[in-house]
All heavy atoms as an XYZ file, in Angstrom:
709
protein
N       0.827     -1.187      0.000
C       0.000      0.000      0.000
C       0.874      1.255      0.000
O       0.596      2.203     -0.731
C      -0.961      0.000      1.221
C      -1.728      1.282      1.321
C      -1.879     -1.195      1.176
N       1.927      1.240      0.780
C       2.816      2.410      0.858
C       3.436      2.702     -0.498
O       3.505      3.869     -0.913
C       3.918      2.174      1.910
O       3.316      1.874      3.166
C       4.815      3.388      2.052
N       3.878      1.661     -1.192
C       4.477      1.873     -2.514
C       3.446      2.398     -3.509
O       3.753      3.289     -4.318
C       5.086      0.558     -3.030
C       6.330      0.064     -2.293
C       6.717     -1.317     -2.789
C       7.483      1.036     -2.469
N       2.231      1.850     -3.484
C       1.171      2.327     -4.380
C       0.889      3.801     -4.139
O       0.700      4.568     -5.099
C      -0.112      1.513     -4.201
C      -0.002      0.091     -4.746
O      -0.640     -0.812     -4.256
N       0.808     -0.121     -5.775
N       0.851      4.219     -2.890
C       0.601      5.633     -2.574
C       1.704      6.528     -3.116
O       1.457      7.681     -3.462
C       0.471      5.833     -1.058
C      -0.820      5.320     -0.501
C      -0.982      5.691      0.957
N      -2.109      4.963      1.515
C      -2.129      4.400      2.698
N      -1.090      4.499      3.506
N      -3.195      3.760      3.109
N       2.914      5.985     -3.196
C       4.045      6.754     -3.716
C       4.135      6.684     -5.233
O       5.074      7.197     -5.823
C       5.342      6.243     -3.080
N       3.144      6.004     -5.867
C       3.128      5.920     -7.319
C       3.913      4.752     -7.885
O       4.160      4.703     -9.088
N       4.313      3.832     -7.031
C       5.054      2.659     -7.486
C       4.086      1.487     -7.592
O       3.496      1.080     -6.592
C       6.191      2.305     -6.497
C       6.939      1.056     -6.958
C       7.146      3.478     -6.330
N       3.899      0.934     -8.796
C       2.996     -0.209     -8.911
C       3.574     -1.411     -8.162
O       4.720     -1.789     -8.385
C       2.915     -0.484    -10.411
C       3.958      0.342    -11.054
C       4.479      1.324    -10.063
N       2.802     -1.973     -7.265
C       3.275     -3.103     -6.474
C       2.077     -3.915     -5.981
O       0.998     -3.376     -5.752
C       4.083     -2.599     -5.277
N       2.283     -5.207     -5.864
C       1.270     -6.101     -5.297
C       1.969     -7.086     -4.367
O       3.177     -7.301     -4.454
C       0.496     -6.886     -6.383
C      -0.295     -5.964     -7.271
C       1.426     -7.752     -7.198
N       1.178     -7.707     -3.520
C       1.711     -8.713     -2.619
C       1.985     -9.982     -3.419
O       1.180    -10.393     -4.250
C       0.689     -8.998     -1.508
C       1.161     -9.997     -0.481
C       0.126    -10.215      0.625
N      -1.035    -10.950      0.163
C      -1.101    -12.281      0.058
N      -0.062    -13.013      0.372
N      -2.199    -12.873     -0.355
N       3.115    -10.607     -3.188
C       3.441    -11.872     -3.828
C       2.727    -12.975     -3.055
O       2.869    -13.080     -1.845
C       4.967    -12.120     -3.844
C       5.293    -13.493     -4.415
C       5.680    -11.033     -4.623
N       1.954    -13.774     -3.793
C       1.203    -14.844     -3.135
C       2.014    -16.131     -3.118
O       2.864    -16.356     -3.983
C      -0.121    -15.083     -3.870
C      -1.044    -13.867     -3.772
C      -2.366    -14.104     -4.423
N      -2.191    -14.261     -5.867
C      -3.072    -14.831     -6.663
N      -4.203    -15.294     -6.184
N      -2.851    -14.930     -7.948
N       1.708    -16.971     -2.156
C       2.388    -18.263     -2.053
C       1.833    -19.217     -3.110
O       0.749    -19.004     -3.661
C       2.177    -18.862     -0.661
O       0.812    -19.226     -0.496
N       2.545    -20.293     -3.368
C       2.092    -21.283     -4.332
C       0.737    -21.875     -3.923
O      -0.157    -21.965     -4.758
C       3.136    -22.372     -4.521
C       2.831    -23.414     -5.590
C       2.615    -22.774     -6.957
C       3.941    -24.441     -5.658
N       0.542    -22.258     -2.658
C      -0.788    -22.758     -2.282
C      -1.905    -21.735     -2.516
O      -3.011    -22.100     -2.914
C      -0.642    -23.089     -0.797
C       0.809    -23.378     -0.620
C       1.506    -22.448     -1.576
N      -1.635    -20.453     -2.308
C      -2.637    -19.422     -2.575
C      -2.976    -19.366     -4.060
O      -4.143    -19.270     -4.438
C      -2.140    -18.049     -2.106
C      -2.119    -17.884     -0.610
C      -1.499    -16.549     -0.207
O      -0.454    -16.168     -0.757
O      -2.081    -15.899      0.675
N      -1.976    -19.429     -4.894
C      -2.203    -19.377     -6.337
C      -2.967    -20.612     -6.805
O      -3.916    -20.524     -7.583
C      -0.865    -19.249     -7.100
C      -1.071    -19.390     -8.597
C      -0.196    -17.918     -6.773
N      -2.581    -21.776     -6.307
C      -3.230    -23.020     -6.730
C      -4.662    -23.130     -6.229
O      -5.450    -23.896     -6.785
C      -2.418    -24.231     -6.268
C      -1.043    -24.363     -6.928
C      -0.299    -25.556     -6.350
C      -1.150    -24.461     -8.434
N      -5.015    -22.362     -5.211
C      -6.387    -22.379     -4.690
C      -7.331    -21.516     -5.529
O      -8.541    -21.546     -5.326
C      -6.396    -21.904     -3.234
N      -6.798    -20.771     -6.480
C      -7.622    -19.924     -7.342
C      -8.554    -20.777     -8.202
O      -8.179    -21.844     -8.677
C      -6.741    -19.084     -8.273
C      -5.947    -18.013     -7.574
C      -6.829    -16.866     -7.132
O      -7.837    -16.586     -7.796
O      -6.487    -16.251     -6.110
N      -9.739    -20.304     -8.438
C     -10.704    -21.015     -9.268
C     -10.238    -21.206    -10.696
O     -10.640    -22.158    -11.370
N      -9.386    -20.317    -11.170
C      -8.917    -20.406    -12.551
C      -8.097    -21.683    -12.774
O      -8.141    -22.283    -13.836
C      -8.079    -19.178    -12.898
C      -7.620    -19.171    -14.332
C      -6.881    -17.920    -14.696
O      -6.497    -17.131    -13.849
N      -6.673    -17.715    -15.982
N      -7.362    -22.109    -11.758
C      -6.556    -23.324    -11.872
C      -7.461    -24.521    -12.162
O      -7.189    -25.322    -13.050
C      -5.722    -23.552    -10.594
C      -5.023    -24.899    -10.628
C      -4.710    -22.430    -10.421
N      -8.563    -24.616    -11.428
C      -9.508    -25.713    -11.645
C     -10.246    -25.553    -12.975
O     -10.393    -26.508    -13.738
C     -10.514    -25.784    -10.501
C     -11.444    -26.962    -10.616
C     -12.388    -27.067     -9.436
O     -12.130    -26.475     -8.386
O     -13.411    -27.747     -9.595
N     -10.688    -24.347    -13.280
C     -11.456    -24.112    -14.503
C     -10.635    -24.418    -15.757
O     -11.172    -24.905    -16.748
C     -11.956    -22.668    -14.537
N      -9.355    -24.145    -15.695
C      -8.492    -24.400    -16.862
C      -7.891    -25.801    -16.848
O      -7.110    -26.152    -17.720
C      -7.379    -23.355    -16.925
C      -7.952    -21.960    -17.195
C      -6.893    -20.936    -17.356
N      -6.139    -21.207    -18.573
C      -5.058    -20.541    -18.926
N      -4.612    -19.574    -18.163
N      -4.422    -20.839    -20.033
N      -8.258    -26.588    -15.832
C      -7.780    -27.968    -15.713
C      -6.256    -28.036    -15.816
O      -5.689    -28.804    -16.605
C      -8.430    -28.862    -16.765
C      -9.941    -28.893    -16.680
C     -10.573    -29.692    -17.795
O     -10.322    -30.918    -17.854
O     -11.303    -29.088    -18.600
N      -5.579    -27.219    -14.989
C      -4.128    -27.134    -15.049
C      -3.420    -28.340    -14.447
O      -2.224    -28.524    -14.656
C      -3.643    -25.855    -14.363
C      -4.039    -24.559    -15.066
C      -3.536    -23.352    -14.299
C      -3.501    -24.526    -16.484
N      -4.128    -29.154    -13.678
C      -3.531    -30.349    -13.095
C      -4.413    -31.551    -13.384
O      -5.629    -31.444    -13.450
C      -3.336    -30.184    -11.582
C      -2.256    -29.212    -11.253
C      -2.549    -27.877    -11.044
C      -0.934    -29.610    -11.179
C      -1.549    -26.967    -10.761
C       0.067    -28.707    -10.902
C      -0.238    -27.382    -10.688
N      -3.781    -32.699    -13.545
C      -4.498    -33.924    -13.874
C      -3.986    -35.044    -12.974
O      -2.773    -35.231    -12.853
C      -4.251    -34.273    -15.342
C      -4.923    -35.516    -15.792
N      -6.288    -35.594    -15.945
C      -4.438    -36.739    -16.110
C      -6.608    -36.814    -16.350
N      -5.498    -37.513    -16.458
N      -4.899    -35.797    -12.333
C      -4.430    -36.897    -11.488
C      -3.923    -38.064    -12.335
O      -4.536    -38.427    -13.342
C      -5.681    -37.291    -10.691
C      -6.824    -36.834    -11.523
C      -6.348    -35.654    -12.301
N      -2.808    -38.637    -11.926
C      -2.215    -39.791    -12.600
C      -1.869    -40.822    -11.533
O      -1.299    -40.479    -10.494
C      -0.942    -39.392    -13.376
C      -0.231    -40.607    -13.932
C      -1.277    -38.431    -14.495
N      -2.211    -42.069    -11.800
C      -1.907    -43.151    -10.868
C      -0.401    -43.410    -10.869
O       0.219    -43.499    -11.926
C      -2.668    -44.423    -11.267
C      -2.710    -45.472    -10.201
C      -3.517    -45.036     -8.985
O      -4.415    -44.233     -9.080
N      -3.165    -45.556     -7.839
N       0.185    -43.545     -9.691
C       1.613    -43.842     -9.570
C       1.773    -45.353     -9.564
O       1.157    -46.039     -8.742
C       2.208    -43.231     -8.293
C       2.057    -41.714     -8.327
C       3.667    -43.628     -8.131
C       2.466    -41.027     -7.062
N       2.607    -45.846    -10.465
C       2.799    -47.293    -10.586
C       3.315    -47.880     -9.285
O       4.217    -47.343     -8.653
C       3.795    -47.606    -11.700
C       3.276    -47.274    -13.071
C       4.292    -47.616    -14.148
O       5.354    -48.157    -13.881
N       3.971    -47.283    -15.380
N       2.749    -48.991     -8.880
C       3.176    -49.765     -7.711
C       3.106    -48.990     -6.396
O       3.667    -49.425     -5.411
C       4.610    -50.294     -7.893
C       4.755    -51.147     -9.134
O       3.776    -51.822     -9.509
O       5.836    -51.135     -9.732
N       2.440    -47.830     -6.378
C       2.375    -47.051     -5.142
C       0.964    -47.034     -4.563
O       0.786    -46.685     -3.401
C       2.863    -45.625     -5.381
N      -0.027    -47.368     -5.369
C      -1.391    -47.374     -4.885
C      -1.926    -45.995     -4.563
O      -2.852    -45.844     -3.777
N      -1.349    -44.973     -5.140
C      -1.832    -43.607     -4.922
C      -1.682    -42.820     -6.214
O      -1.135    -43.313     -7.185
C      -1.101    -42.931     -3.768
C       0.385    -42.820     -3.956
C       1.087    -42.309     -2.688
N       2.515    -42.325     -2.841
C       3.238    -41.327     -3.324
N       2.660    -40.212     -3.691
N       4.540    -41.428     -3.442
N      -2.184    -41.607     -6.202
C      -2.071    -40.785     -7.402
C      -1.344    -39.489     -7.084
O      -1.190    -39.111     -5.928
C      -3.457    -40.494     -7.983
O      -4.206    -39.728     -7.076
N      -0.888    -38.847     -8.134
C      -0.240    -37.544     -8.033
C      -0.917    -36.632     -9.036
O      -1.432    -37.087    -10.053
C       1.251    -37.659     -8.334
N      -0.925    -35.354     -8.750
C      -1.486    -34.387     -9.692
C      -0.338    -33.766    -10.466
O       0.551    -33.153     -9.886
C      -2.291    -33.320     -8.945
C      -3.595    -33.839     -8.454
N      -3.709    -34.634     -7.342
C      -4.836    -33.714     -8.952
C      -4.970    -34.954     -7.166
N      -5.676    -34.428     -8.131
N      -0.350    -33.980    -11.776
C       0.716    -33.463    -12.633
C       0.173    -32.317    -13.478
O      -1.010    -32.292    -13.822
C       1.303    -34.563    -13.535
C       1.962    -35.652    -12.700
C       0.248    -35.165    -14.436
N       1.018    -31.355    -13.816
C       0.534    -30.222    -14.605
C       0.244    -30.605    -16.050
O       0.912    -31.452    -16.626
C       1.688    -29.211    -14.531
C       2.882    -30.013    -14.175
C       2.407    -31.218    -13.426
N      -0.770    -29.965    -16.608
C      -1.063    -30.099    -18.031
C      -0.338    -28.955    -18.736
O       0.446    -28.242    -18.122
C      -2.577    -30.023    -18.288
O      -3.057    -28.747    -17.861
C      -3.329    -31.114    -17.536
N      -0.606    -28.744    -20.003
C       0.088    -27.691    -20.744
C      -0.425    -26.291    -20.433
O       0.207    -25.314    -20.785
C       0.004    -27.946    -22.247
C       0.775    -29.172    -22.729
C       0.587    -29.345    -24.230
C       2.249    -29.049    -22.400
N      -1.590    -26.182    -19.801
C      -2.083    -24.866    -19.435
C      -2.884    -24.165    -20.518
O      -3.280    -23.021    -20.357
N      -3.099    -24.843    -21.620
C      -3.945    -24.290    -22.679
C      -4.693    -25.443    -23.330
O      -4.354    -26.614    -23.133
C      -3.126    -23.516    -23.717
C      -2.085    -24.342    -24.408
C      -2.390    -25.093    -25.536
C      -0.780    -24.363    -23.929
C      -1.427    -25.855    -26.171
C       0.187    -25.124    -24.570
C      -0.134    -25.870    -25.685
N      -5.706    -25.104    -24.099
C      -6.487    -26.125    -24.784
C      -6.172    -26.094    -26.279
O      -5.955    -25.039    -26.849
C      -7.986    -25.901    -24.561
C      -8.391    -26.108    -23.119
C      -9.881    -25.975    -22.935
C     -10.241    -26.222    -21.470
N     -11.674    -26.221    -21.256
N      -6.162    -27.274    -26.885
C      -5.992    -27.409    -28.325
C      -7.237    -28.100    -28.853
O      -7.602    -29.165    -28.368
C      -4.740    -28.216    -28.646
N      -7.908    -27.476    -29.800
C      -9.173    -28.005    -30.321
C     -10.187    -28.227    -29.203
O     -10.943    -29.197    -29.207
C      -8.955    -29.314    -31.093
C      -8.172    -29.096    -32.380
O      -8.278    -27.992    -32.960
O      -7.463    -30.019    -32.796
N     -10.150    -27.354    -28.203
C     -11.112    -27.409    -27.104
C     -10.812    -28.430    -26.034
O     -11.589    -28.587    -25.100
N      -9.696    -29.138    -26.142
C      -9.360    -30.167    -25.158
C      -8.025    -29.849    -24.485
O      -7.118    -29.300    -25.103
C      -9.282    -31.530    -25.827
N      -7.935    -30.223    -23.219
C      -6.700    -30.045    -22.466
C      -5.750    -31.190    -22.811
O      -6.154    -32.347    -22.849
C      -6.993    -30.054    -20.944
C      -5.710    -30.048    -20.138
C      -7.856    -28.873    -20.566
N      -4.491    -30.877    -23.096
C      -3.484    -31.908    -23.331
C      -3.014    -32.412    -21.976
O      -2.476    -31.668    -21.180
C      -2.320    -31.332    -24.123
N      -3.283    -33.676    -21.712
C      -2.921    -34.248    -20.409
C      -2.257    -35.598    -20.603
O      -2.403    -36.207    -21.648
C      -4.152    -34.382    -19.532
C      -5.195    -35.329    -20.091
C      -6.441    -35.326    -19.282
N      -7.012    -34.001    -19.380
C      -8.164    -33.627    -18.906
N      -8.917    -34.472    -18.289
N      -8.595    -32.401    -19.032
N      -1.551    -36.060    -19.591
C      -0.914    -37.380    -19.697
C      -1.953    -38.469    -19.910
O      -3.058    -38.398    -19.380
C      -0.215    -37.567    -18.352
C      -0.233    -36.240    -17.690
C      -1.315    -35.435    -18.305
N      -1.603    -39.470    -20.678
C      -2.512    -40.592    -20.920
C      -2.409    -41.645    -19.838
O      -3.231    -42.527    -19.735
C      -2.201    -41.215    -22.275
C      -2.509    -40.287    -23.409
C      -2.300    -41.004    -24.744
N      -2.486    -40.056    -25.808
C      -1.514    -39.607    -26.580
N      -0.292    -40.044    -26.402
N      -1.758    -38.745    -27.532
N      -1.347    -41.577    -19.066
C      -1.130    -42.555    -18.003
C       0.127    -42.205    -17.248
O       0.736    -41.160    -17.498
N       0.525    -43.074    -16.347
C       1.730    -42.777    -15.573
C       2.977    -42.818    -16.447
O       2.991    -43.464    -17.499
C       1.749    -43.890    -14.521
C       0.939    -44.990    -15.101
C      -0.083    -44.338    -15.988
N       3.999    -42.136    -16.003
C       5.273    -42.166    -16.713
C       5.852    -43.572    -16.635
O       5.633    -44.285    -15.655
C       6.246    -41.172    -16.083
N       6.573    -43.996    -17.664
C       7.180    -45.328    -17.601
C       8.271    -45.367    -16.531
O       8.861    -44.344    -16.184
C       7.775    -45.520    -18.999
C       7.928    -44.160    -19.550
C       6.885    -43.303    -18.906
N       8.518    -46.565    -16.022
C       9.605    -46.730    -15.057
C      10.929    -46.512    -15.768
O      11.043    -46.734    -16.977
C       9.561    -48.122    -14.449
C       8.386    -48.330    -13.532
C       8.466    -49.689    -12.883
C       7.307    -49.849    -11.916
N       7.384    -51.130    -11.208
N      11.933    -46.092    -15.032
C      13.252    -45.856    -15.594
C      13.740    -47.117    -16.291
O      13.799    -48.183    -15.683
C      14.234    -45.439    -14.499
C      15.669    -45.161    -14.952
C      15.699    -43.972    -15.906
C      16.560    -44.911    -13.760
N      14.057    -47.007    -17.555
C      14.569    -48.122    -18.322
C      13.517    -49.048    -18.900
O      13.849    -50.008    -19.595
N      12.251    -48.777    -18.622
C      11.176    -49.668    -19.069
C      11.193    -49.898    -20.579
O      10.938    -51.002    -21.044
C       9.829    -49.090    -18.642
C       8.630    -49.883    -19.084
C       7.331    -49.278    -18.568
O       7.275    -48.766    -17.461
N       6.297    -49.323    -19.381
N      11.518    -48.879    -21.345
C      11.482    -48.981    -22.799
C      12.865    -49.029    -23.441
O      12.980    -48.990    -24.666
C      10.702    -47.792    -23.377
C       9.273    -47.749    -22.881
O       8.638    -48.820    -22.807
O       8.787    -46.650    -22.555
N      13.917    -49.131    -22.630
C      15.281    -49.080    -23.166
C      15.525    -50.128    -24.243
O      15.997    -49.814    -25.340
C      16.312    -49.258    -22.047
O      16.264    -48.187    -21.149
N      15.205    -51.374    -23.937
C      15.511    -52.452    -24.885
C      14.757    -52.281    -26.196
O      15.358    -52.360    -27.283
C      15.194    -53.810    -24.271
C      15.609    -54.954    -25.175
C      15.424    -56.315    -24.528
O      15.011    -56.394    -23.357
O      15.686    -57.312    -25.233
N      13.455    -52.026    -26.118
C      12.686    -51.917    -27.363
C      13.128    -50.715    -28.200
O      13.206    -50.805    -29.430
C      11.182    -51.850    -27.069
O      10.864    -50.702    -26.319
N      13.449    -49.608    -27.551
C      13.901    -48.437    -28.302
C      15.269    -48.669    -28.945
O      15.493    -48.319    -30.110
C      13.948    -47.207    -27.392
C      12.595    -46.635    -27.005
C      12.749    -45.579    -25.924
C      11.885    -46.057    -28.212
N      16.175    -49.263    -28.183
C      17.501    -49.523    -28.755
C      17.422    -50.525    -29.906
O      18.141    -50.388    -30.901
C      18.460    -50.003    -27.669
C      18.880    -48.909    -26.680
C      19.638    -49.504    -25.514
C      19.699    -47.827    -27.369
N      16.559    -51.522    -29.788
C      16.370    -52.467    -30.907
C      15.839    -51.726    -32.137
O      16.268    -51.988    -33.259
C      15.434    -53.593    -30.510
C      16.078    -54.615    -29.606
C      15.155    -55.811    -29.382
N      15.762    -56.764    -28.483
C      16.650    -57.687    -28.843
N      17.043    -57.758    -30.094
N      17.152    -58.514    -27.960
N      14.913    -50.792    -31.886
C      14.359    -49.994    -32.994
C      15.457    -49.181    -33.686
O      15.408    -48.959    -34.894
C      13.269    -49.068    -32.440
C      12.477    -48.331    -33.478
C      11.358    -47.494    -32.867
O      10.712    -47.966    -31.914
O      11.156    -46.363    -33.348
N      16.476    -48.761    -32.916
C      17.581    -47.981    -33.481
C      18.707    -48.860    -34.023
O      19.753    -48.377    -34.405
C      18.136    -47.006    -32.447
C      17.191    -45.888    -32.116
C      16.837    -45.620    -30.800
C      16.645    -45.089    -33.103
C      15.962    -44.591    -30.488
C      15.771    -44.058    -32.808
C      15.434    -43.813    -31.493
N      18.488    -50.182    -34.021
C      19.453    -51.070    -34.660
C      20.437    -51.766    -33.742
O      21.338    -52.462    -34.216
N      20.333    -51.609    -32.445
C      21.236    -52.303    -31.530
C      20.796    -53.761    -31.400
O      19.611    -54.074    -31.374
C      21.207    -51.658    -30.137
C      21.905    -50.321    -30.069
C      21.298    -49.165    -30.551
C      23.167    -50.214    -29.508
C      21.926    -47.942    -30.488
C      23.813    -48.991    -29.429
C      23.187    -47.860    -29.925
O      23.811    -46.646    -29.856
N      21.788    -54.674    -31.290
C      21.433    -56.081    -31.113
C      21.463    -56.423    -29.618
O      21.853    -55.601    -28.778
C      22.340    -57.006    -31.934
C      23.803    -56.961    -31.503
O      24.094    -56.730    -30.300
O      24.670    -57.176    -32.364
N      21.073    -57.651    -29.284
C      20.944    -58.065    -27.881
C      22.271    -57.942    -27.127
O      22.294    -57.516    -25.959
C      20.411    -59.489    -27.806
N      23.397    -58.314    -27.763
C      24.696    -58.231    -27.090
C      25.088    -56.785    -26.800
O      25.607    -56.479    -25.717
C      25.787    -58.897    -27.943
C      25.668    -60.414    -27.966
O      25.079    -60.973    -27.009
O      26.153    -61.026    -28.935
N      24.863    -55.905    -27.755
C      25.185    -54.487    -27.545
C      24.359    -53.908    -26.397
O      24.872    -53.170    -25.564
C      24.929    -53.691    -28.828
C      25.905    -54.000    -29.949
C      25.496    -53.327    -31.234
O      24.346    -53.438    -31.669
N      26.449    -52.623    -31.858
N      23.091    -54.250    -26.367
C      22.205    -53.745    -25.309
C      22.641    -54.291    -23.957
O      22.716    -53.554    -22.964
C      20.734    -54.103    -25.622
C      20.289    -53.361    -26.887
C      19.839    -53.775    -24.437
C      18.939    -53.814    -27.436
N      22.977    -55.568    -23.905
C      23.440    -56.174    -22.649
C      24.730    -55.515    -22.176
O      24.902    -55.263    -20.969
C      23.638    -57.677    -22.841
N      25.632    -55.214    -23.090
C      26.893    -54.538    -22.717
C      26.621    -53.143    -22.156
O      27.257    -52.727    -21.186
C      27.834    -54.454    -23.923
C      28.435    -55.804    -24.285
O      28.530    -56.698    -23.453
N      28.835    -55.949    -25.542
N      25.695    -52.407    -22.763
C      25.343    -51.069    -22.250
C      24.757    -51.167    -20.858
O      25.073    -50.360    -19.970
C      24.371    -50.383    -23.212
C      24.920    -49.944    -24.561
C      23.790    -49.499    -25.474
C      25.943    -48.843    -24.380
N      23.908    -52.163    -20.643
C      23.292    -52.336    -19.317
C      24.344    -52.719    -18.289
O      24.371    -52.192    -17.172
C      22.198    -53.397    -19.387
N      25.236    -53.659    -18.635
C      26.298    -54.083    -17.719
C      27.201    -52.921    -17.348
O      27.666    -52.813    -16.211
C      27.125    -55.187    -18.363
C      26.895    -56.556    -17.802
C      27.927    -57.576    -18.263
N      28.182    -57.602    -19.701
C      27.412    -58.198    -20.600
N      26.315    -58.823    -20.216
N      27.724    -58.177    -21.867
N      27.465    -52.036    -18.299
C      28.350    -50.885    -18.056
C      27.625    -49.777    -17.289
O      28.257    -48.781    -16.918
C      28.875    -50.351    -19.386
N      26.330    -49.928    -17.062
C      25.585    -48.911    -16.330
C      25.214    -47.702    -17.173
O      24.811    -46.676    -16.647
N      25.361    -47.841    -18.488
C      25.036    -46.740    -19.396
C      23.520    -46.565    -19.523
O      23.027    -45.454    -19.641
C      25.673    -46.983    -20.790
C      25.250    -45.910    -21.785
C      27.192    -47.041    -20.665
N      22.810    -47.697    -19.497
C      21.335    -47.656    -19.588
C      20.741    -48.433    -18.413
O      21.376    -49.294    -17.836
C      20.825    -48.256    -20.924
C      21.238    -49.725    -21.050
C      21.283    -47.432    -22.112
C      20.561    -50.459    -22.195
N      19.504    -48.110    -18.108
C      18.746    -48.862    -17.099
C      17.855    -49.836    -17.834
O      17.378    -49.563    -18.928
C      17.912    -47.913    -16.257
N      17.663    -50.972    -17.257
C      16.793    -51.991    -17.859
C      15.777    -52.447    -16.833
O      15.976    -52.439    -15.692
C      17.605    -53.188    -18.326
C      18.603    -52.857    -19.409
S      17.919    -52.782    -21.039
C      17.490    -54.448    -21.342
């Protein structure tokens, strides 16, 4: 208030919980619940914050576990089973 009276534009900085409690966050569907694998609970993850073709872009499911897709992706890129096993043994990739 003192700064505003002196002609300096200023507002109070709100905390993250205050901002997230705003109705706009819910109306714009800024967070989406996702089930956490093997945890039996969910987490709220952020969406993109805008709509495309009237729909919110949100995760389709939980994130894959670390290394879950390593083998199939490396095979797609031309690596053979021995090369993939060597990378895993060396700790370069997670499997």
